[in-house]
C-alpha positions in Angstrom: 123.6 114.3 94.8 124.0 113.5 91.1 123.2 117.0 90.3 126.3 118.2 92.1 128.8 116.0 89.8 130.5 117.3 86.6 129.5 115.1 83.8 132.7 115.4 82.1 134.6 113.8 84.9 132.2 110.7 85.1 134.4 107.5 84.7 133.7 105.3 81.6 131.3 102.4 82.1 133.0 100.2 79.3 136.2 99.9 77.4 137.8 97.7 74.9 140.1 94.8 76.2 142.5 92.3 74.9 141.3 88.6 74.6 143.0 85.5 73.3 140.0 85.0 71.2 139.5 86.6 67.8 136.6 88.9 67.6 135.2 89.7 64.0 132.0 91.5 64.4 131.1 91.9 60.8 131.4 88.1 60.3 129.2 87.5 63.4 126.6 90.0 62.1 126.6 88.2 58.6 126.2 84.7 60.2 123.3 86.0 62.3 121.6 87.5 59.3 122.1 84.2 57.4 120.5 82.2 60.3 117.4 84.5 60.2 117.0 83.7 56.5 117.4 79.9 56.9 113.6 79.1 57.8 112.5 81.2 54.9 115.0 79.7 52.6 113.7 76.1 53.6 110.1 77.0 53.0 111.2 78.3 49.6 113.1 75.3 48.6 110.3 73.1 49.7 107.9 75.1 47.6 110.1 75.1 44.5 110.6 71.5 44.7 106.9 70.4 45.0 107.1 70.5 41.3 106.6 67.0 39.7 109.7 67.8 37.6 112.8 65.9 38.7 115.4 68.5 39.7 118.4 68.7 41.8 117.8 69.7 45.4 120.7 70.9 47.5 120.9 70.9 51.2 122.1 74.0 53.2 125.7 74.9 53.0 127.6 73.8 56.0 129.3 76.3 58.3 132.7 77.4 56.9 135.4 75.2 57.9 137.4 78.2 59.6 136.4 81.2 61.7 138.9 83.4 59.7 140.7 83.1 56.5 140.1 80.8 53.6 137.9 77.8 54.3 135.5 75.4 52.6 131.7 74.9 52.8 130.0 71.5 51.6 126.4 70.5 51.0 124.6 67.3 49.6 122.9 67.7 46.1 120.4 64.9 45.3 118.1 64.4 42.4 114.5 64.5 43.6 110.9 64.6 42.5 107.8 65.5 44.4 105.2 62.6 44.7 101.7 63.7 45.1 100.8 60.2 46.3 103.2 60.3 49.1 103.0 64.0 49.5 107.0 64.1 49.8 110.1 64.3 47.8 111.5 60.9 46.7 115.2 60.3 45.6 115.9 59.4 42.1 119.1 58.6 40.2 120.9 61.7 38.8 120.2 60.7 35.2 116.5 61.6 35.7 117.5 65.3 36.3 118.1 67.1 33.1 119.5 70.4 34.5 123.1 70.8 35.5 123.9 69.5 38.9 125.0 72.4 41.3 128.3 72.2 43.0 128.7 70.5 46.4 131.6 72.5 47.7 132.7 76.1 47.6 135.4 78.2 49.2 134.5 80.6 52.0 136.5 83.5 53.3 135.8 84.7 56.9 138.0 87.7 56.7 141.7 88.2 57.8 142.8 86.8 60.9 144.2 89.1 63.6 146.5 88.4 66.6 147.6 90.4 69.5 151.4 90.9 70.2 152.0 91.0 73.9 155.4 92.7 73.4 153.8 95.9 72.3 153.3 98.7 75.0 150.1 100.7 75.4 149.9 104.0 73.9 147.9 107.0 74.8 145.1 108.0 72.9 144.6 111.6 73.1 141.1 111.5 72.1 139.6 109.3 74.7 142.2 109.7 77.2 142.5 105.9 77.6 145.2 103.3 76.8 144.5 100.8 74.0 146.5 97.8 72.6 148.1 98.0 69.3 146.5 95.3 67.0 148.9 93.9 64.3 147.2 92.0 61.4 148.5 88.7 60.2 148.7 87.9 56.6 145.8 85.7 55.3 146.5 82.0 55.0 147.4 80.6 51.6 144.7 79.9 49.2 145.4 76.1 49.1 142.9 73.9 51.1 145.5 71.4 52.0 147.5 74.0 54.1 145.0 74.3 56.9 144.2 71.9 59.7 140.6 71.0 59.9 138.7 71.7 63.1 136.1 68.9 62.4 137.2 65.2 61.5 135.4 62.0 60.9 136.0 59.2 63.6 134.8 55.7 64.6 132.4 55.6 67.5 131.3 52.0 68.6 129.3 49.6 66.4 125.8 49.0 65.3 123.5 46.4 66.6 124.4 42.9 65.3 122.4 41.8 62.2 121.6 38.3 63.6 121.0 37.0 67.1 123.0 33.7 66.4 124.8 31.8 63.8 126.9 34.7 62.9 126.0 38.2 61.8 127.6 41.4 61.1 127.9 45.0 62.7 129.3 48.2 61.1 131.4 50.8 62.9 129.5 53.9 63.5 131.2 57.1 61.8 130.6 60.4 63.5 131.8 63.9 62.9 133.9 65.1 65.8 134.8 68.7 66.8 138.6 68.8 67.6 138.4 72.1 69.5 135.1 71.1 71.5 136.0 67.3 71.8 132.3 66.3 71.0 130.2 64.8 68.2 128.6 67.3 66.0 126.4 67.2 62.9 127.9 65.5 59.9 127.4 68.7 57.8 130.5 70.1 59.6 132.8 67.3 58.2 134.0 67.0 54.6 132.0 64.3 52.7 135.0 63.9 50.6 137.0 62.7 53.7 134.6 60.3 55.2 136.2 57.2 56.6 135.6 53.7 55.0 133.0 51.4 56.2 134.3 48.8 58.8 132.6 45.5 59.5 133.1 42.8 62.1 131.4 39.5 62.8 129.1 39.1 65.9 127.0 36.4 67.6 128.7 33.6 66.1 127.3 31.0 68.6 124.9 28.3 67.1 121.2 29.1 67.2 118.9 27.2 69.6 117.5 24.1 68.0 113.9 24.4 66.7 111.6 22.3 64.6 111.7 22.6 60.8 109.7 21.0 58.0 112.2 18.8 56.1 109.6 17.4 53.5 106.0 16.3 53.1 105.2 12.5 52.9 103.1 10.9 50.3 99.5 11.8 49.9 97.0 9.3 51.6 95.1 8.8 48.4 96.0 9.4 44.6 92.8 11.4 44.0 89.7 12.7 45.6 91.2 14.8 48.3 93.8 13.4 50.8 96.1 14.4 53.5 99.9 14.4 53.5 101.9 14.8 56.7 105.0 16.9 57.2 108.3 15.2 58.1 109.5 17.5 61.1 113.0 17.4 62.4 114.8 19.2 65.2 117.3 21.4 63.5 120.1 23.7 64.5 121.8 26.4 62.5 125.6 26.3 63.2 128.0 29.3 63.1 128.7 28.7 59.5 125.0 29.3 58.6 124.4 25.7 57.8 121.5 23.6 59.4 122.2 20.2 60.8 119.8 17.7 62.4 120.0 17.2 66.1 118.3 14.8 68.6 114.7 15.5 69.2 115.2 16.1 72.9 117.2 19.2 72.3 114.0 21.1 70.9 112.3 22.5 73.8 108.9 23.1 72.1 106.3 20.3 71.5 106.9 18.7 68.2 104.2 19.9 65.7 102.0 17.7 63.8 101.7 19.4 60.4 99.3 18.3 57.6 98.1 19.7 54.5 95.6 18.7 52.0 96.8 17.0 48.7 95.6 15.4 45.4 92.4 17.5 45.2 91.4 16.1 41.8 88.6 14.0 40.4 89.2 10.3 40.4 88.2 8.3 37.3 84.9 6.5 37.3 85.2 3.1 38.8 83.0 0.2 40.3 82.2 0.1 43.9 81.1 -3.1 45.5 79.4 -3.3 49.1 80.3 -6.1 51.5 79.2 -9.6 50.9 75.9 -10.8 52.6 76.1 -13.7 55.0 76.2 -17.0 53.2 72.7 -18.8 52.9 74.2 -22.0 54.1 76.8 -23.0 56.7 78.0 -26.0 54.6 77.2 -27.9 51.5 77.2 -25.0 49.2 75.5 -21.6 49.6 75.3 -18.1 48.0 76.4 -14.6 48.8 75.1 -11.3 47.4 76.4 -7.8 47.1 75.6 -4.4 45.2 77.9 -3.2 42.5 77.5 0.4 41.3 79.4 2.7 39.0 80.5 5.7 40.8 83.0 8.7 40.8 84.9 10.4 43.7 85.2 14.1 43.0 88.1 16.4 44.1 86.6 17.5 47.4 85.6 13.9 48.3 82.0 13.9 47.3 80.8 10.6 45.6 78.4 10.7 42.7 76.7 7.6 41.0 77.1 7.4 37.3 75.5 5.2 34.7 77.4 1.8 34.1 78.7 2.9 30.8 81.0 5.4 32.4 83.0 2.6 34.1 85.2 1.0 31.4 86.4 -2.0 33.2 84.2 -5.2 33.5 81.8 -5.1 36.5 82.8 -7.3 39.4 80.3 -10.1 40.2 77.3 -9.6 42.3 77.0 -13.1 43.7 79.3 -15.9 44.5 79.2 -19.4 45.9 80.2 -19.8 49.6 80.7 -22.5 52.1 81.2 -25.2 49.6 82.8 -27.6 52.0 80.9 -30.9 52.7 78.9 -30.9 55.8 80.7 -32.8 58.6 79.9 -36.5 58.4 81.3 -36.8 62.0 77.7 -35.8 63.1 76.4 -39.1 62.5 78.7 -40.9 64.9 79.0 -38.2 67.6 77.6 -39.0 71.0 77.7 -37.7 74.6 80.3 -39.6 76.7 79.8 -38.9 80.5 83.0 -38.8 82.8 83.2 -40.4 86.3 81.1 -38.8 89.1 83.0 -36.6 91.6 82.8 -37.2 95.4 79.6 -36.0 97.2 79.9 -32.4 98.0 78.8 -30.6 101.0 75.8 -29.3 99.1 74.6 -32.9 98.8 75.3 -33.2 95.1 78.0 -34.6 92.7 78.9 -33.5 89.3 80.6 -34.9 86.2 81.8 -33.7 82.7 79.8 -34.8 79.8 81.9 -34.6 76.5 80.7 -34.8 72.9 83.1 -37.3 71.2 83.4 -39.0 67.9 85.7 -41.4 66.1 88.6 -40.2 64.1 89.4 -41.5 60.7 91.6 -44.2 62.3 89.0 -45.1 64.9 90.5 -43.2 67.8 88.0 -41.5 70.2 88.4 -37.7 70.1 86.5 -34.7 71.6 84.6 -32.8 69.0 82.3 -29.7 68.8 79.4 -29.8 71.3 77.0 -28.7 68.6 77.4 -32.0 66.9 75.7 -33.7 69.9 72.8 -31.1 70.5 70.4 -33.4 68.7 71.1 -36.3 71.1 69.9 -36.7 74.7 72.6 -35.3 77.0 73.3 -37.3 80.2 73.0 -35.4 83.4 76.1 -33.6 84.7 74.8 -33.4 88.3 72.8 -35.6 90.6 71.9 -35.5 94.4 73.8 -37.5 96.9 73.5 -38.0 100.7 76.9 -39.2 101.7 79.3 -37.2 104.0 80.2 -34.4 104.0 76.6 -33.9 102.9 74.2 -32.2 105.6 70.5 -32.4 105.0 68.9 -29.3 106.1 65.7 -29.7 104.4 63.9 -31.5 107.4 62.8 -29.3 110.3 64.4 -30.0 113.7 62.2 -31.3 116.4 61.4 -28.6 118.9 62.7 -29.1 122.4 60.4 -29.6 125.3 59.4 -26.1 126.8 61.1 -25.3 130.0 59.1 -24.2 132.9 60.3 -20.8 132.6 58.8 -18.8 129.5 61.2 -18.3 126.8 60.9 -16.4 123.5 60.0 -18.6 120.6 62.9 -19.6 118.3 62.9 -18.7 114.6 62.0 -21.7 112.6 64.2 -22.6 109.7 62.6 -22.6 106.2 61.5 -26.0 105.0 61.2 -27.0 101.3 58.6 -29.7 100.5 59.9 -31.9 97.8 58.6 -34.5 95.4 60.8 -37.5 94.5 59.7 -38.2 91.0 61.7 -39.0 87.7 59.5 -37.8 84.7 60.3 -38.7 81.1 58.1 -37.0 78.4 56.6 -39.5 75.8 54.0 -37.3 74.0 53.8 -33.8 72.9 52.7 -31.1 75.3 52.9 -27.4 75.5 53.5 -26.9 79.2 54.6 -29.2 81.9 54.6 -28.5 85.8 57.0 -30.2 88.3 58.1 -29.9 91.9 61.8 -29.6 93.1 63.4 -32.8 94.4 63.1 -34.8 91.3 64.2 -34.8 87.7 62.5 -34.7 84.1 63.5 -35.5 80.6 61.5 -33.3 78.2 61.3 -32.5 74.5 62.6 -29.2 73.0 60.2 -26.4 72.7 58.0 -27.3 75.6 57.5 -24.8 78.5 57.9 -25.9 82.1 57.3 -24.7 85.5 59.1 -25.9 88.6 57.3 -25.4 91.8 59.3 -24.7 95.2 56.9 -25.1 98.0 58.3 -23.6 101.2 57.2 -23.0 104.8 58.4 -20.3 107.1 59.9 -18.3 104.3 58.6 -15.6 102.1 58.1 -17.0 98.6 58.9 -13.6 96.8 62.6 -14.0 98.4 63.2 -17.4 96.7 66.1 -17.4 94.5 67.1 -20.1 91.8 70.6 -21.3 90.5 71.5 -23.0 87.3 74.5 -25.2 87.8 75.3 -23.1 91.0 75.0 -19.7 89.2 72.3 -17.4 90.3 69.7 -17.0 87.6 69.3 -13.2 86.8 65.9 -11.7 86.6 66.8 -10.1 83.2 66.8 -13.5 81.4 64.1 -13.5 78.8 63.3 -17.1 78.7 64.2 -18.3 82.2 62.0 -16.3 84.7 61.4 -16.4 88.4 57.7 -15.7 89.0 56.5 -13.6 92.0 55.4 -16.8 94.0 58.9 -18.2 93.7 58.3 -20.7 90.9 60.8 -21.1 88.0 59.4 -20.8 84.5 61.4 -21.8 81.3 59.8 -20.8 77.9 60.2 -23.3 75.0 63.1 -25.2 76.5 66.3 -25.8 74.3 69.0 -28.4 74.8 71.2 -25.7 76.3 68.6 -25.5 79.2 69.7 -28.9 80.4 71.2 -28.3 83.9 70.8 -28.7 87.6 68.4 -26.2 89.0 68.4 -25.2 92.7 65.8 -23.5 94.7 67.3 -21.3 97.6 65.1 -20.3 100.5 67.5 -18.6 102.9 69.9 -21.5 104.3 67.7 -24.3 102.8 67.8 -25.5 99.2 66.5 -28.4 97.0 67.6 -29.4 93.4 65.7 -30.3 90.1 67.5 -31.9 87.2 66.3 -31.0 83.9 67.4 -32.8 80.6 66.2 -31.7 77.2 66.4 -34.5 74.9 65.8 -35.0 71.1 63.3 -37.9 70.4 64.0 -40.7 68.1 61.9 -39.5 65.2 62.5 -42.2 62.6 60.0 -44.6 64.2 57.6 -41.8 64.7 57.4 -40.5 61.1 54.5 -42.3 59.3 55.8 -42.0 55.7 57.8 -40.0 53.4 54.8 -38.2 51.9 54.2 -36.5 55.3 57.7 -34.9 55.3 58.4 -31.5 53.6 59.9 -28.2 54.0 58.2 -25.5 55.9 58.9 -21.9 55.1 59.2 -18.9 57.4 58.3 -15.3 56.6 60.5 -13.2 54.2 62.7 -10.9 56.1 62.8 -7.1 55.4 64.3 -6.1 52.0 67.9 -5.0 52.5 67.3 -2.0 50.2 64.3 0.3 49.8 65.1 0.5 46.0 67.6 -0.5 43.4 67.2 -4.3 43.9 67.8 -5.6 47.4 67.6 -9.1 49.0 65.0 -10.9 51.2 65.9 -14.0 53.2 63.7 -16.6 55.0 64.2 -19.7 57.2 63.3 -23.3 56.0 62.2 -26.1 58.5 61.8 -29.7 58.0 58.4 -30.9 59.2 57.1 -34.4 59.6 53.9 -36.1 60.8 54.4 -37.8 64.2 52.1 -40.8 64.4 52.1 -41.3 68.2 50.8 -37.7 68.8 49.0 -37.5 65.5 50.4 -34.1 64.9 53.0 -32.4 62.6 56.2 -31.0 64.2 59.7 -29.7 63.1 62.2 -32.6 62.7 65.9 -32.8 61.6 66.6 -31.3 58.2 68.3 -34.7 57.3 64.7 -36.2 56.8 64.1 -33.7 54.1 67.3 -34.3 52.1 66.5 -35.2 48.5 63.4 -33.0 48.4 63.3 -29.8 46.3 64.5 -27.1 48.6 62.5 -23.9 48.3 64.3 -20.6 47.6 65.8 -19.0 50.8 66.4 -15.6 49.1 64.9 -13.4 46.4 65.3 -10.0 44.9 63.1 -7.2 46.2 62.5 -3.5 45.5 63.9 -3.8 42.1 62.6 -0.4 40.9 65.4 2.1 40.4 66.3 4.3 43.3 65.9 8.3 43.0 69.2 9.7 42.0 71.0 13.1 42.0 70.6 14.8 38.7 73.2 17.7 38.1 72.7 20.4 35.5 75.3 22.0 33.3 78.0 24.2 34.9 77.4 28.0 34.6 80.0 30.2 32.8 83.1 30.9 35.0 82.3 34.6 35.4 81.3 35.0 39.0 83.2 36.9 41.7 87.0 36.2 41.8 88.0 34.4 44.8 91.8 34.4 44.1 94.1 34.9 41.2 92.7 33.2 37.9 90.0 31.5 39.9 86.4 32.2 40.2 83.2 30.1 41.1 80.8 28.4 38.7 77.4 26.8 39.8 75.0 24.2 38.6 71.6 22.9 39.8 71.4 19.5 41.6 68.0 17.8 41.9 66.8 14.4 43.3 64.9 12.8 40.4 63.2 9.5 39.7 63.6 7.4 36.5 61.5 9.8 34.4 63.5 12.8 35.5 60.6 14.0 37.9 62.0 15.9 40.9 61.2 14.5 44.2 62.1 15.6 47.8 66.0 15.7 48.3 65.5 13.4 51.4 64.7 10.6 49.1 68.4 10.7 47.7 71.5 9.9 49.7 73.0 13.1 51.1 76.4 11.6 51.0 76.3 11.0 47.2 75.0 14.4 46.4 77.2 16.1 43.7 78.7 19.4 44.2 76.6 22.5 43.1 79.7 24.8 43.0 83.3 24.6 42.3 86.3 26.6 41.5 87.1 27.4 37.8 89.7 29.1 35.8 89.0 32.6 34.7 91.4 34.9 32.8 89.2 37.9 34.2 90.7 37.2 37.5 94.4 37.7 36.4 95.8 40.3 38.8 97.4 43.5 37.1 98.6 46.8 37.9 96.0 49.3 37.0 97.2 52.8 36.6 95.0 55.8 37.1 94.8 58.8 34.9 98.0 61.0 34.5 97.8 64.1 36.5 97.9 67.6 34.9 101.3 68.5 33.5 103.4 70.4 36.0 104.3 73.0 33.4 102.7 74.4 30.3 106.0 74.6 28.4 109.7 74.2 28.8 111.9 71.1 29.2 110.9 69.9 32.7 107.2 69.3 32.6 106.2 65.9 34.3 103.1 64.0 35.1 102.5 61.5 37.6 99.9 58.7 38.3 98.9 56.0 40.9 98.9 52.3 40.5 96.3 49.9 42.1 96.5 46.0 42.1 93.2 44.7 40.6 91.5 41.8 38.8 91.9 42.4 35.1 88.1 41.7 34.1 86.5 43.0 37.3 88.7 46.0 38.2 88.2 45.0 41.8 90.9 46.2 44.1 93.0 43.6 45.9 96.1 43.7 48.1 99.3 45.0 46.4 101.0 41.9 47.5 99.3 39.9 44.9 100.9 42.1 42.3 104.3 41.8 43.8 105.7 39.8 40.9 104.1 42.0 38.2 105.9 44.5 36.3 105.0 48.1 37.3 104.1 50.7 34.7 105.9 54.0 34.8 104.7 56.5 37.5 106.4 59.7 36.0 106.6 60.8 32.5 107.5 64.1 30.7 104.9 66.5 29.3 104.5 69.8 27.6 108.2 69.6 26.4 108.0 72.7 24.2 109.6 76.2 24.3 108.0 78.8 26.4 106.9 82.3 25.1 107.8 85.5 27.0 104.2 85.7 28.2 104.8 82.9 30.4 107.5 84.3 32.4 106.0 85.0 35.7 106.9 84.5 39.4 105.5 81.3 41.1 106.9 81.8 44.6 106.5 84.5 47.4 110.2 84.3 48.0 111.6 85.4 44.6 113.2 88.6 46.0 115.0 86.6 48.5 116.3 84.1 45.7 117.5 87.1 43.7 119.2 88.5 46.8 121.1 85.3 47.5 122.0 85.0 43.9 120.2 81.7 43.6 118.7 82.6 40.1 121.4 80.7 38.4 120.0 77.5 39.6 117.5 76.2 37.2 114.7 75.3 39.5 114.9 78.6 41.2 115.3 80.5 38.0 112.1 79.0 36.5 109.9 79.6 39.6 111.2 83.2 39.8 111.3 83.9 36.1 110.1 87.5 36.3 112.2 88.6 39.2 115.3 86.8 38.0 115.0 87.9 34.3 112.6 90.6 33.3 112.8 92.8 36.5 116.6 92.7 36.2 116.4 94.2 32.8 114.2 97.1 33.7 
């Protein structure tokens, strides 16, 4: 049991031993104490340097370069000032700090180095009864810093990311602090800042960049004023290894070639005359007149067109009418005539055809084909006639039924039969309507309406079809109609209606030849006194106001003795008679126009730098300046009621706030700060700071209260002043001022 043992004879539970590592307990305790104070020191430094006075701020001292003997400690000292806006310290040039710059290096002594001599024997210690090694002290290393080999050194370790992905960039060698003893990278504070390695660079990614579309230049503007478009000249470019761009074939650019345009020449055009298109000439030959409207107008910067009084257009006004079709009417019409060509062979449809040409004599007496319109006034010979020669097969007669057989049979379906009337009619007197039957022909006057019957048996009349020159007549024709009972009706026939008309009833068909002829009127006109011009109705005015044009047709009429009636005849019979006006002006009262007021002052809200908006009233008014509904004016010509304008109040500037309170009430380090904001000068409206990028910034920091302090102002301004005094940091100006009482007054008591 434990109670039976003599405590004096109990073996020792621990003893000192010899190790190849040096153990210096006092220095370890000191280092531990220093680490305990580090966090407090950081808080104190941050509090001291929250002052807006520029001052030098040192970092912590590095660990001593040796574990025993003489070494070196380093730190970084930077001139800083506290920014209330950023709520952080910002770096300044050393010139801004007026106090003395603290040293960045200092010597450190970690105590004498000791070494164990293995040649020594153990000696007895009569007090403890144990054996201890004899420790011999080595002399301290020399005071010269160059005499010791550092444990930490700067080395290169790889390179940074390349500054460019192609066409040649650069990358820097990474410099790290390396522990020689532990063979690892450590914090840079362990290495001497004076022995840092030089910066090394090397090129990288020197291959050419992928081709891409780039804008080379912009083409000319589509208009010289009034707002146009200019198109960019886009080329496929590739940046080479030397950084120079060169043009390459378009096929090398993978992306779709962009079509880039931008507006141009947004400025008002000068007032100028604007003319509309010429109207149709009043005559096709022999001299006519054309008209057009000419107005003075101006195209504004945004493309809007506004009418102006004529005095605004300085050039002479273009003509508003001109002569046209002055050529002499063709005299060939007097000797033009229809010339029929030989008939074709009889066709299987029991008809033959021929060409009928309009011909005249040339100047040397040679017959020549001319325009068909010159022969329309003449009777046109037929271009088709029936025939009964092979291979014609007459199908219009019904077949004789065979004698019925004894056995009953189903009755055969009878073929359609068209009943014809073989007559050749020629009109001699005027009539409004004529009725005919297929199988014959007719020569009629123009403007008479005709009906051609197609009597049929064993066929439904509503299914009858008609052809004109072997082409089926459509039911949509306005003048030539197929009635429900199968009759053909032609309203007010014209020379172009001369043709072969065919009634088709199933497989049976019959023809009717129609010829529309002009009558020989010379013998029918009773006397010159009965000939004269007849006038049609005036057309609708071309404009609702501002002087438009009305047109009307003229007809030559004569009294026909054979029918004792007046009808239209060729205009040649009216030559020499006074021709009535075929056109006249109409709606000459002025049109309502847009009336614009004066522009307002350029003092509205800013829309961009030096630019605001000004407005004006725009009303639709008549001649006496009475306002009418805007719909009575053309919307396309309405002037702008607002536009951009120059305003000096819209200049962008840096606007400073008021200075903050001075950081000190006296001394030599008092400072004030203020904020800057980019605003419009006359509006004080905040805008993006980017708009003030090219403006000179006012000062953000200035000195203040630079006057000597009295003794009554010496007071502590930090909770860590006792620590400052203990660490002997009162000699530094920033700490001395913040801990004035502890560092000065309390020390003297």
